[in-house]
N, C-alpha and C positions, 0 to 999 in steps of 0.2 A: 546290353552297358558293362564296360569295361572299367574291371577295379585297377588303382593306383595308388602308390606311397605318393607321399608329398609332405618336404619338410616345410615348415612355416615358425616363424620366430615372431612371439605376441609378450606384451608386457602384462600383467596383471597385479594388482594389491590381496593380499593373501593375510586377513588377519588373525594373528594366532590365538588362541582361545584364552590367554593372558591378557593381549592387548585388549581383546573384544570386553577383559571382565573388567580394566580397568577404566574404557572409556562409562560401561555401565555405571560403576561405581562414582564416577565424577559428575553424574548428572541426576545422582539420589539427591533430595531433599535430608538432612537430617534425623528426621524421623525416621524414614525411609530405609537411612544408611544403617540408623542402629536395628532396626528388624531383620535387614540385610546380615548383620554381624551374630544377631540371634540366631538366625535359620543356620548359617553356617555353623555355630558352636553347638548344635543341636546334632548335625549332621556329620559333624568330622571330630575324631577323638581326638585327633591328635593338636586341636585347636582350643586355646583357655585363656581367661582373662588373668590378668595378675591379682584379682582376689580371689579366683579356685586356688591359685599359687601355693597351698599350704604344706608343709612338712607334719606327719604327725607322728613318727617313729624315729629312733637314734639310726635303725637301717636303714630307712628311705636318706635322711639326712645325710645319711654318708655316701649314700648314691648320688642325689640329687643337690650338687652346691646349690648354695645362697645368691639371689640374683646380682649382687653385688661381687660376688667374687669370681662370677664364671667365666669372666674374659680370662683370669690370673689362671684358674684353672686350667684354662685350653692350653693357655701358654706353657702352663709347667709340666703338665703330662702331658701333652700332645694329643690329648683327645679334643674333639670338636665340641662346641658349649652348644647345649641343646635348648636354651631358652632364646626367643625371639620376639620380646616383648616390645609391642611397638612407642618409639623413643618420646622422650618427654617434650614439653612446649616450648622450652628456650631453643635457641636458635642455633646455641654450640652444640647440643644435644642431637640437635634432630640433621643436621645437616653437617655432620661433623664428620667422624670418622667412618671408612666402611670395612665390613668385617668380612672375610671369604668364608666364614661357615657354613655349610651348606643348610644349615636349620635356618638361619635367621632370614634368609630370602632378601638380601638384602644388597646382589648383587650390582652392579651400576650396569643398566640398558640406557639405552635411547630414548626415555621417556623425559613428559613435559613436565617441569617439575624441582620446587625448592620447598622446603616447610618454614622456615624462617632465617633469609637472611641480612645482614646489613645493608640497609637501603644506601644510594647512595648522599641521600642527604644526611646520612646520620642516625638515621633512626633505629634505634638498638633493637634486640630480641627481647622479647618479652619474658617476665619471669613464670606467668603461670598465673598470679594472683588475681583474684577476682574481687577487686576492691571499686570495681565500676558499677554506677546506675544502671538497670537492667527494668524494662518496662515486666513491670508482676502485676497478673492477674490471678486472681480468686477460682480454682475452680469449683465448680459448684457440687459440692456433697451429695444433695438429694437429688432424683430426677425429680420431674412434674409430676410425675405420676404418687410415686412414694411420700411426697410432699402431699399431694390431698388425700393421698389412704390416711396420713397420717392425723388429719383433722377430721376426718368422718371415722376412725378409730373410738371417738367417743358419744356418737348418734348410737342411737338402739334403731335398728332398722332391722327390716325382716329380709331374709336370703335374697325375696324377690326384689325390693327393694335396692339392695348392696348390688345384686349381680345388674341390674339396670345400670348402676351408678358406676361398676367397672365396665360395662361394656362403653359409656360416653365416656371415661377418662381413657380406653382403650384409642377411642374414636380421634381424638385431639393430638390435632398437628405438633410440630415443635415450637411453636409460634403461640400456640396454645388456645385455639382455635377449631370451632367444629365444624369442619367442612362439610359431612356429609349430613342432608336432610334426615329428619328424626323420621320421615316415614319410608326413606331409604334403609335405613338402620335393620329397622322392625321387618322390613321385607324380607330384609336378607338374612334373620333371627327365623324369623314363623312364615311356613307359608298358610295357615288356616287364616283365613279373611277376619275370623271372629275375635280369635284367641290376639291377632295382631294387634285389632283395635285397644286391646286390654292391656298390649304390652307397650302400644304408642302413649297412652295415657299414663302408663307409668315410666315412662321414658319424659314426657313432659314435666313432671312433678321433680323426679331425679335431676335434672336441667335445672330447674329452678336453683334446689338445694347445691347443685355445683356452681352455681353462678355465684352465690351467694359465698363461697369460702375466697380464702386467699391463695395469689393474688389477685386484686380487682380486675375486672374484665375478662376472667377466665370463661371459660368454652362459650363467648361469642360466636354468632353466628357469620358476623362482617364486623366491618371496621367502624359504622356508627353506630352498634349496637355495643361494643368493646368500651369505647370511649362513654357510653350512656353511663353504663355498668359503673363503671368509675366515679363518674361524676356525682352518680346516685350514693356514693361513698362519702364522698366530701359531706363539709358542714353545708347548711340552707345556708342561700341567700340571695340575694338578687339576679347577681351574677348569674348562679349554677342554675338558674332557672331559663337563663335566656342561651346560656353552654349547651342545655339538656336539651332545649328547643335548636340550636343551629347544628348539634351532631345528629338529631332526629333526622332531621330535613334542606338544611343547608349547608352542604358540607362542603360541594362543588363552588359555593358562592364564596367560603370562605378561604378555599385554596385558590381563589382567583382574587383574592383581596376587594373583592366587590361591594366597597362598603355600603355605595348606596342602594343598593338592594337587599342588603341585610337588616340596614335602617327599615326600608320599607315595611320587609317580610315578617321582622321579627316585633317591631314599635317600640327599638331600644334606639338611644342615642347616641351618638359615639363616646361617650367616656364608657357607659354602659356592654358598647360594644368590645371596647379594650379590656376592658375586667373581662369579659365571658372570653377574649381568643386567649387573654394568659392563664387563665384555669383550663383551657384545652390543651395548649401547649407544656402545661405540666405533667401530662398524660400519658402514659406506656403503652402506645398503639399494639407492641406485642408483650403481651405479659407475662408468656413462657420462656422470654428471651435468655434471661438470666437462671434458666434452669438447663439450658442447651449445653451439652460436653463440648462439642464441636467450638461454639463459637466461645467458650473459654480456655483454650488451649493457647498458652503463650507460643512466642518467639522468642525463641533460642538465640542468639546471635552466635555462629562459628569464626566470627572474627569481633575483635576489639580494639581501638584506636585511641589513645591514650596521648596527652599534649606531653611533653617532657623538653621543659626548656620553651627553645625557638620548633622545636624537631615534635615530628610525630611516632610514637612509639603501635608498631601494629602486632598485634600479639592473637595468635590461636587460642578461642575459649577452651580452658581444658575441660570442660563437661562436655564437650562434643566428641572430643579425640579419645574411640575405642583402645585400652590399654591390653594388645595380645599378644601372646607365644604360643611356642610349639610347647606341649605336654611331655616334661623330662622323663615320665616312666615309659610312656608308648614308644619314644626317637632310642631310649637306652633298648629296649625289649626289641625293637626293629633293628638295630644295631649287634647286638647279641646272636640273631638269630641265622642257622645256616645260608648259607648262598646270598648274604647282605640282604643292604634295602630293596634291591633293583628287584631281585626276585619276590620280595614278601608283597603280599595282599594289599597290605597299608601303605605300599611304597607310591601308590599314585595319591591316597588322600596327603602324605607330607609332603608331595609335590603342589597339593592345593592349597593345601594352609600356608607355603611359603608362599605362592603367588599371592594369597589373599593377603595377608600381612604387608607383601610388598605395597599392594594396588592400594592398601588401604594409607599407607606412609604418602606414596606417591599423590594420594588423592589430596591430602590438606596442603601438601608442600605448594602444590600448583596453586589451589586457591590463597597462600598465602602471597605468594610472587604478583599473583593476579591486584590481590589486594593492596600490596605495597604498590605496586605500578597505578593502582588507581588514587591510592593519599598523594603521591607525587605529581598527577595531574590535576588534581581536585584542592591543592592545599589552602586555595581561597575559601572553597568551603569549608572546611574544616575550623578554617579561621574565622571568618564573619557569616557563614549561614546561607542557606540555601540563593540567596540572589548576589552569590559571588562563583556561581556555577558559571563552569568553560563547557563549550561543547565539548562530543567526547562520542567518539565511536567505537565498535569493538576491533575494528581493524588496525587503528594507531596500538592499543594495548596487545595484539597480536605481532606488530610489524616489532616492536619495542622489546618483547620478551621471545619474539622467535617461538611463536607457536602457535596455530591455525586458528582461523577465525570463529571456527565452530566450536574449537577448544574452549575458548573465551565465554560464549555463547552457553555452554554447558556450565560454566565454572558460575558464571555470572546467575544464573537460575536458580532461584527458590536457597539461594546463601545469604546470610544478614551479616549487616557491620552493624557492628554498635561504636554512637559515636557520641560526643558533648551535646550533640543537637538531635539524636534520637538515635532507634535503630531502621534501617532503613536497608530493604533489596541492594543488593549491589547493581544491577540494572540499574537503579534509580541513577546512579552518576554518570550515566549516558544518556546522551541528548543531541537532537539537533542543534543547526545554529539558525538563527535570525541577522539577516544583514541589519549592521547597523548605518546610523548616517556617518560616522568615522571609517567606513572602509570593513571594519571588524563584525564580530559575528559575537552574536549573545545566546547563552546554550536556553533551550527551551523548556528545562528545567527551570533557572534564572526568572523565564517571561511566564511560568504559571505560579513562583510565587510572588510576583508585583505585582500579577493580575490579581491575587488575592488579598496582597495587603491593600489595596486600591477598593476591594471591595469591603473589609472590613471596613476602610475608613469612609465608606461610604454615607451620603443621609438616608438611614430607614424611610423617610417621606419621598425621597425622591432618588431612589437607586440609579446606579449607572447602566447605563444599556450595552451592549457589545460594541456599539460603533464609540459611544463614548470611552469606553476603555481601551478603542485603539486608536483615539486620537490622544488618551495621555500618556500611551505606548510612544507614538509617534514624538511626540513634546520629549520624550525622554531619550531618542533619539535610536529606537529599534520600530524598524518597519514589519508592521506586522496587520495582517488583514482580519475585518471583521470576522470572517468564517473560522480563520482560525485560533483568534480571540475565542468563539464561540464554543470550538473542540475543545480546546483548554480547560475553557470554563465547566463543559460537560463533565469533561476526565476528571475535574477535582470533584465532582459532585454538586457546586454552586448552582441553583436555580437561575432561570432569567429574572430581568429586573421587575417584570407584572408580580411576578412571587414572592420577590423580596422586600416590595413595599409595604411598609406597617399598614397597619387600618388607621 
C-alpha cells in the first residue's frame, strides 16, 4: 500500500465556546436561566450581582469607584473600569454606548439581537415600571403531608397507629389518591403472614381515619370513592342520595349524558337528576391539587406590552433580567499581579465572566427584537383580541430580522409575553393560515377562537357537532374541514358534542 500526500480544500462550521454558550442561553426558560446564573455565580468568583457589590471600608471605597462614576474614573485616570453590570431595561441604556473596556465584555461581534430599539411604528422603549396586570397564583404554604399531619396532631394515637397513618400519607400521590392496595403496602413492610394480617387491619382503621380529614375525598382509591367521600360531607338531601348512587355505580352513564338509562337505574326524575348532577360538578376530583407545588408555579412574563396612544410599547420585564458585573476587587488584584492577567490562573475565569455577561445581554436583546416584530405583525390581536390574529410563520420573522429560523424557534419557546388579553407564550402568535372565500387567509389561532366562541354560545341541550361548526365557519367565509375542526377542538380541550350535552 503506497502512502501519498494530498491537499484538499473544505469548509466547515466551527462553533466557538462563546457562540455555543450564547445558543444555549437563548433557548433556556426564565427559571432555567436563573438557575444557570446561580451556578455561574457559585463557580466563578469574578462574577457578582449588583446587590452583592457593597463597599464596607474607606480603603476599599478608594480602590473601587462607585457604579455611577466608573466610566468617568476610567476616562480621567486612564485605568480600565472594572464594573460590568447588565444594562438597564430602557432602550437607551441597553443598546446604546459601546465601551471598549476589557472587563465589561460588550465588544461588538456578529451576534443576533438588540435589547430594546425604537420600533418602526414609534413604540418607545420601556422605562422598567411594573404596573401591568399579571397572573397571580398563590403558592401552597404547606404540603399535603404537612397539612394532614397538623390535623392528626390533636388525636391521641398509639405509636403503631400513628406509624400506620404515616405510611398511608407517604403512599398518597400528588392528587391525594392512594394508588397502592393496602395488601401490597402491608406485604412490602412485613414478610410474616400473621403479623401482616395484624398490620393490614391496622391500615384499614388508619385509612378510615385518614379519609375523615380535610380536604374531603383524600386517600380515596379511585374517582368514584373520592366523589362519594365528598358527597357524604355535604348536607343531606334527596339529590345527595341520588348523586352518591350515581358516583358509586353509574359514572359512565353520567359521562355519556345517558339520561334515560340514569332515570331507569336510579329511579329519579329529570329534575332530581339535574340537581344531583349539579352537586357532582361542584366536587373536586383531585383533592390534593391545591397542595402541589409544581402546579402553583406562576408564569413570569419575559416581555410586557402596553398600549400608549395608538402605538404599543414593548419592554422587557425588569424582574427576569439578572444584573451582573465583574468583581472589582478580584479584577484589580489580577491587574496588579506580576505577569499581567494572561499569566494569572484566574485569567480564564475572567474571560468566562465577560462572555457570560455579554451572552446574557444578547439573549434579552434578541428576545426583545423578536417580540417587537411579533407586535408589529399582530397589531390586530393586541387591539381586538384572538379573532384578529393573522397567519404568521417563523420564517417571516427570521427574514425580517436577518436571523436564522432556528434562532426564532429558540426565542419563542418557553418565553412569555404579558398583554392586555393575558399572558401568552411567544409561539402562540404563530399559526398557519386557512383559505377564505375572499382569497385571503385566516389564522388558525383566530379559527380556534371562533370555534370557542361558537361553543360558548351554543344551546347546551343541543350542542354543536364538528360538522355544524365547520358549516358555521363556512358561513363566515373560512374553509375548514370537519377533521380540522375536531383537531382544533381537541387542542382546546373542548369535549365532543355528546359530552357537552346537558341532562
